[in-house]
C-alpha positions as CSV (number, residue, x, y, z in Angstrom):
1,M,135.5,173.9,97.4
2,R,133.4,174.3,99.9
3,K,134.4,176.8,102.6
4,F,133.8,176.7,106.6
5,Y,130.6,178.1,107.9
6,S,129.6,177.1,111.6
7,R,126.1,175.2,111.7
8,T,124.2,178.2,112.8
9,A,125.8,180.5,109.9
10,S,124.9,177.9,107.8
11,I,121.3,177.8,108.9
12,V,120.9,181.6,108.6
13,I,122.2,181.1,105.3
14,V,119.8,178.4,104.5
15,T,116.8,180.4,105.9
16,L,117.7,183.5,103.8
17,I,118.2,181.3,100.5
18,Y,114.7,180.1,101.4
19,L,113.2,183.2,102.0
20,F,114.5,184.9,99.0
21,A,113.4,181.8,97.0
22,I,109.8,182.0,98.3
23,A,109.5,185.7,97.6
24,I,110.5,185.1,93.6
25,G,108.4,182.6,93.6
26,L,105.6,184.5,94.9
27,L,106.4,187.5,92.3
28,T,106.2,184.8,89.3
29,F,102.5,184.1,90.9
30,N,101.5,187.1,91.1
31,K,103.0,188.1,87.5
32,D,101.4,185.2,85.8
33,Y,98.3,184.1,87.7
34,A,96.0,186.0,85.3
35,S,97.6,184.7,82.1
36,M,98.0,181.0,82.5
37,P,95.7,178.5,84.7
38,E,96.0,178.7,88.5
39,I,97.4,175.7,88.6
40,W,100.1,176.3,86.4
41,A,101.4,179.7,87.2
42,M,101.5,177.9,90.8
43,L,104.1,175.0,89.1
44,L,105.7,177.8,87.4
45,A,106.6,179.9,90.8
46,D,107.5,176.2,92.5
47,V,109.9,175.8,89.4
48,V,111.4,179.0,90.2
49,A,112.3,178.5,93.8
50,T,113.6,175.8,92.9
51,I,116.0,176.8,90.4
52,I,117.1,179.5,93.0
53,V,117.6,177.0,95.7
54,W,120.0,174.8,92.8
55,L,121.6,177.8,92.1
56,Y,122.9,178.6,95.3
57,G,123.8,174.8,95.6
58,I,126.2,175.4,93.1
59,V,127.5,178.5,94.7
60,F,128.1,177.0,98.0
61,A,129.0,173.7,96.4
62,N,126.3,172.0,98.8
63,V,123.2,170.1,97.1
64,S,122.3,169.9,100.8
65,V,120.9,173.3,100.6
66,Y,118.2,171.6,98.9
67,D,117.0,169.1,101.6
68,P,114.6,171.6,103.3
69,Y,113.0,172.1,100.3
70,W,110.8,168.8,100.5
71,S,108.9,170.2,103.6
72,V,109.3,174.0,103.3
73,A,107.4,174.2,99.8
74,P,103.8,172.2,100.5
75,P,102.9,174.2,103.7
76,V,103.7,177.5,101.8
77,M,102.2,176.9,98.7
78,F,98.5,175.1,100.2
79,T,98.7,178.3,102.3
80,L,99.7,181.0,99.4
81,W,96.5,179.5,97.6
82,A,94.0,179.6,100.7
83,V,94.9,183.1,100.7
84,Y,94.6,183.1,97.0
85,K,91.4,181.3,96.9
86,G,90.1,183.1,100.1
87,S,89.0,179.4,101.1
88,C,88.9,178.9,104.6
89,T,86.5,175.4,104.5
90,L,86.6,172.3,106.9
91,P,88.5,170.2,104.3
92,V,91.1,173.1,103.8
93,V,91.8,173.8,107.4
94,L,92.1,170.0,108.0
95,L,94.7,170.0,105.3
96,L,96.5,173.1,106.1
97,L,96.7,171.2,109.9
98,A,97.8,168.4,108.5
99,V,100.1,169.5,106.1
100,W,101.9,172.2,108.6
101,Y,102.5,169.8,111.1
102,W,104.4,167.3,108.8
103,G,106.2,170.6,107.6
104,V,107.1,172.0,111.1
105,R,108.3,168.3,112.2
106,L,110.4,167.7,109.4
107,T,112.1,170.8,108.6
108,G,112.6,170.7,112.3
109,N,114.2,167.0,112.1
110,W,116.5,168.5,109.2
111,A,117.8,171.3,111.4
112,S,118.4,169.3,114.4
113,T,120.7,166.7,111.8
114,F,122.0,169.7,109.5
115,K,125.9,169.3,109.9
116,G,125.9,173.1,108.2
117,L,127.3,173.9,104.4
118,A,130.8,172.1,105.0
119,H,129.3,169.1,104.9
120,E,126.9,167.4,102.1
121,D,124.7,164.1,102.1
122,W,126.8,161.1,101.3
123,R,124.3,160.2,98.2
124,Y,125.0,163.6,96.9
125,T,128.8,163.2,97.6
126,R,128.6,159.5,95.9
127,Y,127.5,161.0,92.9
128,R,130.1,163.9,93.0
129,E,132.6,161.4,93.4
130,T,131.2,158.9,90.7
131,L,130.0,160.9,87.7
132,S,131.6,163.5,85.6
133,P,131.5,167.5,87.0
134,A,129.3,167.9,83.7
135,L,126.7,164.8,84.5
136,F,126.9,165.3,88.0
137,Q,125.5,168.6,87.3
138,L,122.6,167.3,85.0
139,T,122.1,164.8,87.3
140,N,122.2,167.8,90.3
141,F,119.4,170.1,88.8
142,F,117.0,167.2,87.4
143,G,117.3,164.4,89.3
144,L,118.5,165.7,92.8
145,N,116.6,169.2,92.6
146,M,113.7,169.3,89.6
147,M,112.4,165.8,90.1
148,P,111.5,165.6,93.8
149,T,110.1,169.2,93.6
150,L,108.1,167.9,90.5
151,L,107.2,164.6,92.0
152,V,105.7,166.3,95.8
153,F,104.0,168.9,93.4
154,A,101.7,165.6,91.9
155,C,101.2,164.4,95.3
156,M,99.8,168.2,96.2
157,L,97.1,168.3,93.7
158,P,94.6,166.3,95.2
159,G,95.4,168.9,98.4
160,F,94.6,171.6,95.7
161,G,91.5,169.7,94.7
162,L,90.2,170.2,98.0
163,Y,90.0,173.9,97.8
164,G,86.3,173.9,96.4
165,D,84.9,171.7,98.8
166,T,82.9,172.8,101.6
167,G,81.8,169.4,103.9
168,A,83.8,166.6,104.6
169,N,82.7,163.1,105.7
170,A,83.9,160.3,107.4
171,L,87.0,159.1,105.2
172,T,87.8,162.9,104.9
173,W,88.8,162.7,108.7
174,L,90.3,159.6,108.2
175,G,93.0,161.2,105.4
176,F,93.5,163.8,108.3
177,V,93.8,161.3,110.3
178,L,96.7,159.4,108.4
179,C,98.5,162.3,108.2
180,I,98.6,163.2,111.7
181,S,99.8,159.8,112.2
182,S,102.3,159.4,109.2
183,A,103.7,162.6,110.6
184,T,104.0,161.4,114.5
185,I,105.4,158.0,113.0
186,Q,108.4,159.9,111.4
187,L,108.6,161.5,114.8
188,V,108.9,159.0,117.4
189,A,111.0,156.9,114.5
190,D,113.7,159.9,114.1
191,T,113.9,160.5,117.9
192,Q,114.6,157.1,118.5
193,S,117.4,156.7,115.7
194,H,118.9,159.8,117.4
195,R,118.7,159.0,120.9
196,F,120.0,155.2,119.9
197,R,122.9,156.2,117.7
198,E,124.0,158.9,120.5
199,A,123.6,156.0,123.1
200,N,125.2,153.5,120.5
201,P,127.4,154.7,117.6
202,G,127.7,152.6,114.5
203,Q,124.9,149.9,116.0
204,V,122.2,149.2,114.2
205,C,119.2,150.7,115.4
206,N,116.8,147.8,116.5
207,V,114.7,149.4,119.2
208,G,111.2,150.8,119.3
209,L,109.5,151.6,115.6
210,W,112.6,150.7,114.3
211,E,112.3,147.0,115.8
212,K,108.9,146.4,113.7
213,G,110.5,148.0,110.7
214,R,113.8,148.8,108.7
215,H,112.5,151.9,107.5
216,P,109.3,153.4,109.6
217,N,110.4,157.5,108.8
218,Y,110.1,156.4,104.9
219,F,106.8,154.7,105.8
220,G,105.5,157.8,107.3
221,E,106.4,160.0,104.6
222,F,104.7,158.5,101.5
223,Q,101.9,157.6,104.2
224,M,101.6,161.0,104.6
225,W,101.0,161.7,101.1
226,W,98.2,158.8,100.4
227,G,96.4,160.7,103.6
228,V,96.3,163.7,101.4
229,W,94.7,162.2,98.6
230,L,92.7,160.0,100.9
231,M,90.9,163.3,102.1
232,Y,90.7,163.9,97.9
233,A,89.2,160.7,97.0
234,S,86.5,161.1,99.9
235,L,84.8,163.8,98.2
236,H,86.1,163.1,94.2
237,G,85.9,159.5,94.3
238,I,89.1,158.0,93.0
239,D,90.2,159.1,89.4
240,F,93.8,160.0,87.6
241,L,95.2,161.8,90.7
242,V,95.5,158.3,92.7
243,L,98.9,158.2,90.5
244,A,100.7,160.6,92.8
245,P,100.9,158.8,96.2
246,V,101.8,155.8,94.1
247,A,104.9,157.6,92.6
248,M,105.7,158.6,95.7
249,T,105.4,155.3,97.2
250,A,107.8,153.7,94.2
251,L,110.5,156.6,94.7
252,F,110.7,155.4,98.6
253,L,110.4,151.6,97.2
254,F,112.3,151.4,94.6
255,I,115.3,154.1,95.1
256,S,115.2,155.5,98.6
257,V,114.9,152.2,100.8
258,P,117.2,150.4,98.4
259,M,119.8,153.0,98.3
260,M,120.1,152.9,102.2
261,E,120.2,149.5,102.7
262,R,123.5,149.0,100.3
263,R,124.9,152.1,102.7
264,Q,123.7,150.3,105.6
265,L,124.9,146.8,104.8
266,E,128.3,148.5,103.7
267,N,128.7,150.1,107.2
268,K,127.2,148.2,109.4
269,P,128.2,144.3,110.1
270,G,124.9,143.7,112.0
271,Y,122.4,144.9,109.5
272,A,122.3,141.8,107.2
273,D,120.7,139.9,110.5
274,Y,118.8,142.8,111.3
275,R,117.2,142.7,107.8
276,K,116.5,138.9,107.3
277,H,114.5,139.5,110.7
278,T,112.6,143.2,110.5
279,R,110.5,143.7,107.9
280,M,110.7,146.3,105.3
281,L,108.2,148.7,106.6
282,I,105.7,148.7,109.3
């Protein structure tokens, strides 16, 4: 049973949760980086912070407590890594600029649309209503919290690989531009969507970028991680780390997009026609 919290109180509570999770993650990293490979210590810190957020999601009976983690963790961890490595080379600066721009933008969008701890994202509510309590909690931990954390961490690995590099080439800059343009696409798409829904409640948004594709915000999200990978590949070549952005793309194409499309088809009569005449992506 969820208690009522005002939107302002809810944002303050979630902020405190994240500050606590970051502090525990930092303590975990500082304790373990000397006794294991550094990247594993960072992963362990990420997992521990996720567990903290997951536990508070149970306390408040709201899986949406995890939602900002997707965009908060990468800028914090990349910055921590830069401090730990004492690295301030051009590739690292470009990475940090791109990831902070993306992270602040995406977290800001979450904050502007967050209704409070009394409200849970419809996707989580659907799982809560259709699964048994025990199966829901397993899905909550492994599928809704830990799986996104591990996937985003995998997509960060190319970024961590930049910390030993000192130079940049044209492809490095292209990767940086790809990241910035991806976050900007998301900014424009979300702004257009919010304004349209306020002016036309219940109707299908088909203006601006939404006229060019049904999911420009999703497109910008996985393109962001292709940009990070391209920055890495420009200096290291193509290796197994290409699987990270491939996995992120697959998540959106085969899970996020179909789930959203089913909901839109159920709730918006005009969506079927919109779907016929508009590409999935930009």
